C-alpha positions in Angstrom: 116.8 117.8 93.1 116.8 116.6 96.8 113.1 117.5 97.3 112.2 115.2 94.4 114.2 112.3 95.9 112.5 112.9 99.3 109.0 112.8 97.7 109.8 109.6 95.8 111.2 108.0 98.9 108.1 109.0 100.9 105.8 107.5 98.2 107.8 104.2 98.2 107.7 104.0 102.0 104.0 104.7 101.9 103.4 101.9 99.4 105.5 99.5 101.5 103.5 100.4 104.7 100.2 99.9 102.9 101.3 96.6 101.5 102.2 95.4 105.0 98.9 96.4 106.4 96.8 95.2 103.5 98.5 92.7 101.2 97.7 93.2 97.5 96.7 96.8 97.9 99.9 98.2 96.4 99.2 96.3 93.1 95.8 98.1 93.0 97.4 101.5 93.7 100.0 101.1 90.9 97.4 99.8 88.4 97.5 103.3 86.8 100.8 102.4 85.1 98.8 100.1 82.8 96.0 102.5 82.1 96.4 104.1 78.7 94.5 107.4 79.6 96.5 107.7 82.8 99.8 107.2 81.1 98.9 109.6 78.3 97.9 112.3 80.8 101.1 111.7 82.7 103.3 112.0 79.6 101.5 115.3 78.6 101.9 116.7 82.1 105.6 115.7 82.2 106.3 117.2 78.8 104.6 120.5 79.8 106.6 120.8 83.0 109.8 119.9 81.3 109.3 122.4 78.5 108.2 125.3 80.7 110.8 124.6 83.4 113.8 123.9 81.3 114.9 127.6 81.0 114.8 128.2 84.7 115.9 124.9 86.2 117.7 123.1 83.4 118.1 119.4 84.0 116.4 119.6 87.4 113.2 120.3 85.6 113.3 116.8 84.1 113.2 115.3 87.6 110.2 117.5 88.6 108.6 116.7 85.2 108.8 112.9 85.8 107.4 113.3 89.4 104.6 115.5 88.2 103.8 113.1 85.3 103.6 110.2 87.7 101.4 112.0 90.2 99.0 113.1 87.4 98.9 109.6 86.0 98.1 108.3 89.5 95.3 110.7 89.9 93.8 110.1 86.4 94.1 106.3 86.8 92.4 106.1 90.2 89.2 104.0 90.1 86.0 106.0 90.4 84.3 105.9 93.7 81.0 106.8 92.2 78.1 104.4 92.2 
């Protein structure tokens, strides 16, 4: 469970540093939390990780599932850089 806590702490610290350097950028980074397709993809990924990992890791799989779901939602919710 400690690796999950370390990754989450690193992401929070990264967001804080980005906010200090460019105010308002963190709000844009976390906009995926209000995107329906991103949240749906995150929930599906989290459920898949939780179901497949429960037998091997037990409750620890839930922490990894939440982290994986958040990262998938972040990737799906990123704005397209295509023109």
